C-alpha positions in Angstrom: 3.3 -69.4 -8.9 5.3 -67.0 -11.1 7.4 -64.2 -9.8 5.3 -61.8 -11.8 2.2 -63.0 -10.1 3.8 -62.8 -6.7 4.9 -59.3 -7.4 1.5 -58.3 -8.5 -0.1 -59.9 -5.5 2.4 -58.1 -3.2 1.5 -54.8 -4.8 -2.3 -55.5 -4.5 -1.8 -56.4 -0.8 0.3 -53.3 -0.2 -2.3 -51.1 -1.8 -5.2 -52.7 -0.1 -3.5 -52.8 3.3 -2.7 -49.1 3.2 -6.3 -48.1 2.3 -8.5 -50.7 3.9 -10.0 -50.5 7.3 -10.2 -53.7 9.3 -13.4 -55.7 8.9 -14.5 -57.1 12.2 -15.1 -60.9 12.0 -18.6 -62.0 12.8 -20.2 -59.1 11.0 -22.7 -59.6 8.1 -20.1 -58.1 5.7 -17.4 -60.5 6.9 -19.8 -63.4 6.5 -20.7 -62.3 3.0 -17.1 -62.0 2.1 -16.4 -65.5 3.3 -19.3 -66.9 1.3 -18.0 -65.2 -1.9 -14.5 -66.5 -1.3 -15.8 -70.1 -0.7 -17.9 -70.0 -3.8 -14.9 -68.9 -5.9 -12.8 -71.7 -4.3 -15.5 -74.3 -5.2 -15.7 -73.0 -8.7 -11.9 -73.1 -9.1 -12.0 -76.8 -8.0 -14.8 -77.5 -10.5 -12.8 -75.7 -13.2 -9.8 -77.8 -12.5 -11.9 -81.0 -12.8 -13.4 -79.8 -16.0 -10.0 -78.9 -17.5 -8.8 -82.5 -16.6 -11.9 -83.9 -18.3 -11.2 -81.8 -21.4 -7.6 -83.0 -21.5 -8.9 -86.6 -21.2 -11.2 -86.1 -24.2 -8.4 -84.7 -26.3 -6.3 -87.7 -25.3 -9.1 -90.1 -26.4 -9.4 -88.3 -29.7 -5.6 -88.5 -30.2 -5.8 -92.2 -29.5 -8.5 -92.5 -32.2 -6.2 -90.8 -34.7 -7.3 -87.2 -34.5 -4.9 -84.3 -34.0 -5.7 -82.4 -30.8 -3.9 -79.3 -31.9 -6.3 -79.0 -34.9 -9.3 -79.9 -32.8 -8.4 -77.0 -30.4 -8.2 -74.7 -33.4 -11.6 -75.8 -34.6 -13.1 -75.3 -31.1 -11.7 -71.8 -31.1 -13.2 -71.1 -34.5 -16.6 -72.5 -33.6 -16.7 -70.1 -30.6 -16.3 -67.1 -32.9 -19.1 -65.1 -34.5 -19.3 -66.1 -38.2 -18.4 -62.6 -39.4 -15.3 -62.5 -37.1 -14.3 -65.9 -38.3 -14.6 -64.9 -42.0 -12.6 -61.7 -41.3 -9.8 -63.7 -39.6 -9.8 -66.3 -42.5 -9.6 -63.5 -45.1 -6.7 -61.8 -43.2 -4.9 -65.2 -43.0 -5.3 -65.7 -46.7 -4.0 -62.1 -47.4 -1.0 -62.6 -45.2 -0.2 -66.0 -46.7 -0.3 -64.4 -50.2 1.9 -61.6 -49.0 4.6 -64.0 -47.9 4.3 -66.2 -51.0 2.4 -69.1 -49.4 -0.8 -69.0 -51.3 
């Protein structure tokens, strides 16, 4: 973990500790909190697995002669709303022209 993350976590813990009242274990609220945390942990594990699968697909594509960097750019573009994508492309063309690239 990064120092920035550690510092942020320390600050959150300090803020929370100073304000929070202890939650007795075995209460319905404590049980609900545990369930939420466990769900998040399971989802984080699934996310890690999915990220590995995505890296594997990009690796396969690279082996087939495709450029993963360009594929990632296309995936980002496909996620955008058409009007946002058109606006971005127009700005890129404007900037390219301004710096003598187009």
